[in-house]
C-alpha positions in Angstrom: 38.3 -57.6 1.0 39.8 -61.2 1.4 38.6 -63.8 -1.2 36.6 -66.6 0.5 37.9 -69.2 -2.1 41.5 -68.3 -1.4 41.0 -68.7 2.3 39.5 -72.2 1.8 42.4 -73.2 -0.4 44.9 -72.0 2.2 43.2 -74.1 5.0 43.3 -77.2 2.8 46.9 -76.7 1.9 48.0 -76.6 5.5 47.1 -80.3 6.2 45.2 -81.9 9.1 44.8 -80.0 12.4 45.4 -81.7 15.8 42.8 -81.8 18.5 44.8 -79.6 20.8 45.3 -77.1 18.0 41.6 -77.3 17.2 40.7 -76.8 20.9 43.0 -73.8 21.2 41.7 -72.4 18.0 38.1 -72.8 19.3 38.9 -70.9 22.5 40.5 -68.1 20.5 37.5 -67.9 18.2 35.2 -67.6 21.2 37.3 -65.0 22.8 37.5 -63.1 19.5 33.7 -63.3 19.2 33.4 -61.9 22.7 35.7 -59.0 22.0 33.9 -58.3 18.8 30.5 -58.4 20.5 31.7 -56.0 23.2 33.2 -53.7 20.6 30.0 -53.7 18.6 28.0 -52.9 21.7 30.3 -50.0 22.4 30.0 -48.7 18.9 26.2 -49.0 19.0 26.1 -47.2 22.3 28.3 -44.4 21.1 26.4 -44.2 17.8 23.1 -44.1 19.6 24.4 -41.4 21.9 25.5 -39.3 18.9 22.1 -39.8 17.2 20.3 -38.7 20.5 22.6 -35.7 20.8 22.0 -34.7 17.1 18.2 -35.1 17.6 18.3 -33.0 20.7 20.3 -30.4 18.9 17.9 -30.3 16.0 15.0 -29.9 18.4 16.7 -27.1 20.2 17.5 -25.4 16.8 13.9 -25.8 15.7 12.6 -24.3 18.9 14.9 -21.3 18.9 13.4 -18.0 17.8 14.2 -17.1 14.3 16.2 -13.9 13.7 13.6 -11.1 13.6 14.1 -8.7 10.6 12.9 -5.7 12.5 15.0 -6.5 15.6 18.0 -6.5 13.3 17.1 -3.0 12.1 16.5 -1.9 15.7 20.0 -3.1 16.8 21.5 -0.5 14.5 19.2 2.4 15.2 19.3 5.2 17.8 17.7 4.3 21.2 14.4 6.1 20.7 13.9 4.9 17.1 15.0 1.3 18.2 12.3 1.2 20.8 9.6 2.2 18.3 10.9 -0.4 15.8 10.8 -3.2 18.4 7.3 -2.1 19.4 6.3 -2.4 15.7 8.0 -5.8 15.5 5.9 -7.2 18.4 2.7 -5.8 17.0 3.4 -7.4 13.6 4.3 -10.7 15.0 1.3 -10.9 17.3 -1.1 -9.8 14.5 0.2 -12.4 12.0 0.3 -15.1 14.6 -3.3 -14.5 15.6 -4.7 -14.0 12.1 -2.5 -16.1 9.8 -5.3 -16.3 7.2 -6.1 -12.6 7.2 -4.8 -10.8 4.1 -4.7 -7.5 6.0 -2.5 -8.9 8.7 0.1 -10.0 6.1 -0.2 -6.6 4.4 0.5 -4.9 7.7 3.6 -7.0 8.0 4.7 -6.3 4.5 4.3 -2.5 4.9 6.3 -2.5 8.1 9.1 -4.6 6.7 9.2 -2.4 3.7 9.2 0.8 5.8 12.3 -0.3 7.7 14.2 -1.6 4.7 13.5 -5.4 4.8 12.3 -5.6 1.2 12.8 -9.4 0.8 10.6 -10.2 3.8 8.1 -7.6 2.7 7.8 -9.2 -0.8 7.1 -12.6 0.8 4.4 -11.1 2.9 2.7 -9.6 -0.1 3.1 -12.9 -2.0 1.2 -14.5 0.9 -1.5 -11.9 0.5 -2.0 -13.0 -3.1 -2.2 -16.6 -2.0 -5.1 -15.6 0.2 -6.7 -13.3 -2.2 -5.4 -13.0 -5.8 -7.2 -9.7 -6.3 -5.8 -7.9 -3.2 -4.9 -4.5 -4.7 -2.4 -3.3 -2.2 -0.3 -6.4 -2.7 -0.2 -6.0 -6.5 0.9 -2.4 -6.1 3.6 -3.3 -3.6 4.9 -6.2 -5.7 4.9 -3.9 -8.7 7.3 -1.6 -6.8 9.4 -4.5 -5.7 9.7 -5.8 -9.3 10.6 -2.4 -10.5 13.3 -2.1 -7.9 14.7 -5.4 -9.0 14.7 -4.4 -12.7 11.8 -6.7 -13.8 9.8 -4.2 -15.8 7.5 -6.8 -17.2 6.4 -8.1 -13.8 6.1 -4.5 -12.5 3.8 -3.5 -15.4 1.6 -6.6 -14.9 1.1 -5.9 -11.2 0.4 -2.2 -11.7 -2.1 -2.9 -14.5 -3.8 -5.5 -12.3 -4.1 -3.0 -9.4 -5.5 -0.3 -11.8 -8.1 -2.6 -13.3 -9.2 -3.8 -9.9 -9.3 -0.2 -8.6 -10.1 2.2 -11.4 -11.0 5.0 -9.0 -7.3 5.3 -8.1 -5.1 7.8 -10.0 -2.0 6.3 -8.5 -1.9 2.9 -10.2 -2.2 4.1 -13.8 0.5 6.7 -13.1 2.8 4.0 -11.8 2.0 1.7 -14.7 2.9 4.5 -17.1 6.2 5.2 -15.4 7.2 1.6 -15.9 6.1 1.6 -19.5 8.2 4.7 -20.2 11.2 3.0 -18.6 10.6 0.0 -20.9 10.5 2.3 -23.9 6.7 1.8 -24.5 6.0 5.5 -24.8 2.9 5.3 -27.0 1.3 2.8 -24.7 2.1 4.9 -21.7 0.5 7.9 -23.4 -2.7 5.9 -24.0 -2.8 4.7 -20.4 -2.5 8.2 -19.0 -5.1 9.6 -21.4 -7.6 6.9 -20.4 -7.0 7.5 -16.7 -7.2 11.3 -17.1 -10.8 11.0 -18.2 -11.6 9.8 -14.7 -9.1 12.0 -12.9 -8.6 15.3 -14.7 -7.3 17.0 -11.6 -4.4 14.5 -11.0 -1.4 16.7 -11.3 1.3 14.0 -11.2 -0.6 12.0 -13.9 -1.0 15.0 -16.2 2.6 16.0 -15.7 3.8 12.6 -16.7 1.6 12.7 -19.8 3.1 16.0 -20.7 6.6 14.6 -20.3 5.7 11.5 -22.4 4.3 13.7 -25.2 7.6 15.7 -25.2 9.5 12.5 -25.8 7.0 11.5 -28.6 7.7 15.0 -30.1 4.0 15.9 -29.8 4.9 19.3 -28.5 1.6 21.2 -29.0 -0.4 18.8 -26.8 2.5 18.6 -24.3 2.5 22.4 -23.8 -1.3 22.2 -23.2 -1.0 19.6 -20.4 2.2 20.9 -18.8 0.8 24.5 -18.7 -2.3 23.2 -16.9 -0.1 21.3 -14.4 1.7 24.6 -13.4 -1.6 26.5 -13.2 -3.0 23.8 -10.9 0.1 23.5 -8.8 2.9 26.1 -9.3 5.1 24.2 -6.8 5.2 21.2 -9.0 8.9 21.4 -10.0 9.0 18.6 -12.5 6.5 20.4 -14.8 8.8 23.3 -15.8 11.7 21.7 -17.5 9.7 19.5 -20.1 7.5 22.5 -20.7 10.6 24.6 -21.5 11.8 21.8 -23.9 8.4 21.7 -25.7 8.3 25.5 -26.0 11.8 25.6 -27.4 11.0 23.2 -30.1 7.9 25.3 -31.0 10.2 28.4 -31.4 8.8 30.1 -28.3 12.2 31.0 -26.9 11.4 33.6 -24.3 8.7 31.5 -22.7 11.1 28.5 -22.7 13.8 30.6 -21.0 11.3 31.7 -18.3 10.3 28.1 -17.6 14.0 27.1 -17.3 14.6 29.9 -14.8 11.6 28.9 -12.8 12.7 25.3 -12.9 16.1 26.1 -11.4 14.5 28.3 -8.8 12.0 25.6 -7.7 14.8 23.0 -7.7 17.0 25.0 -5.4 14.0 25.5 -3.0 13.3 21.7 -3.0 17.0 20.9 -2.4 17.1 23.4 0.5 14.0 21.9 2.1 15.4 18.4 1.7 18.7 19.3 3.4 16.8 20.9 6.3 14.8 17.8 6.8 17.9 15.6 6.8 19.5 17.8 9.4 16.4 17.8 11.6 16.6 14.5 13.6 13.2 15.4 15.1 11.6 15.1 11.6 13.1 11.6 11.2 11.8 10.4 14.6 8.4 11.9 14.0 8.2 10.0 10.7 8.9 6.7 12.5 6.2 7.5 15.1 3.7 8.1 12.4 4.6 4.8 10.8 4.1 2.9 14.0 0.8 4.8 14.6 -0.3 3.7 11.1 0.6 0.1 12.0 -1.6 0.3 15.1 -4.5 1.7 13.2 -4.2 -1.1 10.6 -4.2 -3.7 13.4 -7.1 -2.0 15.1 -9.2 -2.2 11.9 -8.7 -6.0 11.8 -10.0 -6.3 15.4 -12.9 -4.0 14.6 -13.9 -6.1 11.7 -13.9 -9.1 14.0 -16.0 -7.3 16.7 -13.2 -7.0 19.3 -13.8 -3.4 20.2 -11.7 -3.5 23.4 -8.5 -4.4 21.6 -9.2 -2.0 18.8 -9.8 0.9 21.1 -6.5 0.1 23.0 -4.6 0.1 19.7 -6.2 3.3 18.5 -5.3 5.0 21.9 -1.7 4.0 21.4 -1.7 5.4 17.9 -3.0 8.7 19.2 -0.3 8.8 21.8 2.4 8.1 19.2 1.2 10.7 16.6 -1.5 13.1 17.8 -1.4 14.8 14.4 -2.3 11.5 12.6 -6.0 12.1 12.9 -7.2 8.8 11.3 -6.8 7.1 14.7 -8.9 9.8 16.4 -11.6 9.7 13.8 -11.8 5.9 14.0 -12.1 6.2 17.8 -15.1 8.4 17.5 -16.7 6.0 15.1 -15.9 3.1 17.4 -17.4 4.8 20.5 -20.6 5.3 18.5 -20.7 1.7 17.5 -20.2 0.7 21.2 -23.3 2.6 22.0 -21.9 5.9 23.4 -22.8 8.5 20.8 -22.4 11.3 23.3 -18.8 10.4 23.9 -18.3 9.9 20.2 -19.6 13.5 19.5 -17.5 14.9 22.3 -14.4 13.2 21.0 -15.1 14.4 17.4 -15.6 18.0 18.6 -12.2 17.9 20.3 -10.6 16.6 17.1 -12.1 19.4 15.1 -11.0 22.0 17.6 -7.4 20.7 17.4 -7.4 20.4 13.6 -9.8 23.2 12.5 -8.0 23.7 9.1 -7.1 20.1 8.3 -9.2 19.3 5.2 -9.3 15.5 5.4 -10.2 15.6 9.1 -13.1 18.1 8.4 -14.4 16.0 5.5 -14.3 12.7 7.5 -15.9 14.4 10.6 -18.7 15.8 8.3 -19.3 12.3 7.0 -19.8 11.0 10.5 -22.1 13.8 11.5 -24.2 13.1 8.3 -24.3 9.4 9.2 -25.7 10.5 12.6 -28.2 12.6 10.7 -26.9 15.8 12.2 -27.2 17.5 8.8 -26.7 21.0 10.1 -23.3 20.2 11.6 -22.3 18.2 8.5 -23.3 21.1 6.3 -21.3 23.6 8.2 -18.2 21.4 8.0 -18.6 20.9 4.2 -18.9 24.7 3.8 -15.7 25.0 5.8 -14.0 22.6 3.4 -15.2 24.8 0.5 -13.7 27.8 2.2 -10.4 26.0 2.5 -10.3 24.7 -1.1 -12.6 26.9 -3.2 -10.9 25.7 -6.5 -11.3 22.0 -5.7 -14.4 19.9 -6.4 -14.4 17.9 -3.2 -16.3 20.2 -0.9 -18.9 21.2 -3.5 -19.4 17.5 -4.3 -19.8 16.4 -0.7 -22.3 19.2 0.1 -24.3 18.5 -3.0 -24.4 14.9 -2.1 -25.6 15.7 1.4 -28.5 17.8 0.1 -29.4 15.1 -2.4 -29.3 12.3 0.3 -31.3 14.3 2.8 -33.8 15.6 0.2 -33.1 19.2 1.2 -32.5 22.3 -0.9 -32.7 20.8 -4.4 -31.8 24.0 -6.2 -28.6 24.5 -4.1 -27.8 20.9 -4.6 -27.8 21.4 -8.4 -25.7 24.6 -8.2 -23.1 22.9 -6.0 -23.0 19.8 -8.4 -22.5 22.1 -11.3 -19.6 23.8 -9.5 -18.1 20.5 -8.7 -18.3 19.3 -12.4 -16.8 22.6 -13.6 -13.8 22.1 -11.3 -13.5 18.3 -12.0 -15.3 17.1 -15.0 -15.4 13.5 -14.1 -18.1 10.9 -14.7 -18.7 10.8 -10.9 -19.4 14.5 -10.7 -21.7 14.4 -13.7 -23.5 11.4 -12.1 -24.3 13.5 -9.0 -25.3 16.4 -11.2 -27.8 14.0 -12.9 -29.4 13.2 -9.5 -29.4 16.8 -8.3 -30.9 18.2 -11.5 -33.6 15.5 -11.6 -34.6 16.3 -8.1 -34.8 19.9 -9.0 -36.9 19.2 -12.0 -34.3 20.2 -14.5 -34.4 17.3 -17.0 -32.5 19.3 -19.7 -29.4 19.6 -17.4 -29.8 16.0 -16.2 -29.8 14.8 -19.8 -26.7 16.9 -20.6 -24.9 15.5 -17.6 -25.9 12.0 -18.5 -24.4 12.5 -22.0 -21.1 13.6 -20.5 -21.0 10.7 -18.0 -21.5 8.2 -20.9 -18.8 10.0 -23.0 -16.3 9.7 -20.1 -17.2 6.1 -19.2 -18.9 4.5 -22.2 -18.7 1.0 -20.6 -20.5 1.9 -17.5 -24.0 0.2 -17.7 -25.5 2.5 -15.0 -24.7 5.6 -16.9 -26.0 4.0 -20.1 -29.3 3.1 -18.4 -29.8 6.6 -16.9 -29.0 8.2 -20.3 -31.6 6.0 -22.1 -34.2 6.8 -19.5 -33.6 10.5 -20.0 -33.9 10.1 -23.8 -30.2 10.7 -24.6 -29.2 9.2 -27.9 -25.9 7.3 -28.1 
């Protein structure tokens, strides 16, 4: 930049200026100022135009639809699958837009993004769930899996433990927690978690198998054999129980039994691999899986509308779910329930009967239908369905427990209620089963059995104040 003092010195050194020269200089200055002014106006005009164009471009960019993660997936899928994915995308977008503060809307979005491989978007949805409700169990489980997949074992364990403590009736969360602890080398803690959870869920095969595997790693072979042998008795098709059992038997010197377990492991493994290859070759299986996923999305959205009293939209969504996956009976059962809530019990019963006719051997459908009939006080129909459940699964506690509960609730057949509750507790010795046995025995006047059941319930869940109170009332000493 020129120095102002130097310019002044140069003017002084040039001597006096004539009037003509001064006049000419003045005209030149005015002309220069005019040209400068015009140039400045042009610059300002061009600059303003550029700013306006930039603003317009930003506005257009802001108003453009963002890339939709599921649309990206659909673009790479086969036509039939692509159409289903796009349908899911619209459902998810509409649900979240209408219910931005509903934790279940964000959970729906997270599950669908995860289902179709968009794990980053799914994680953000579940983080939003926890912003809305820090105790939302499904989000903790999902974020636990996301953390595990990213290698953050500590965060995974924290989420799984939170989910378990919030929902202690689940056998899934403590099993997932234990799996993470094992990967992190915390074998003793994993063992303790599994043992604690097994007191509530003694029939949980996957949990018991994992405990057996953990005990093998801890070189506690005798107890490992006990648990893994029980796993195979409960479910001979559970392939992952055989190999660790063979290892434990080998270490105990029981060579022939170990060899037999290894042979069975190889046999089951070949069967599993063959089934998996057949499923991969069957494109129909893959499409059907997608249809079920989309149907589940519609059911989840329908539940949101049901909770808000919008029965019309809920019914429309449930109908679509039934069209997509007729074998996915949750939509059909909810439709029956909804018809009853809308005041048409006759239509609800007719719908429920059609479901049962189509799924006469589907245990979950039978149990849920029986629950609805019991709610409608049709105890005879509910009883027949629970007996059907017992026929289908005579070695499981569920049917016995449900029928005993029906008798206790309705005040009918107290002796049969106690017998059924005893059978349930024998098959699944949990605190919940013993609690029902307490009620059934008391109604039947058998206070000795009631007291014994109360003692077991307290032993299994010593921190449960209800069991403590009942035990005290029955004279059970701690």
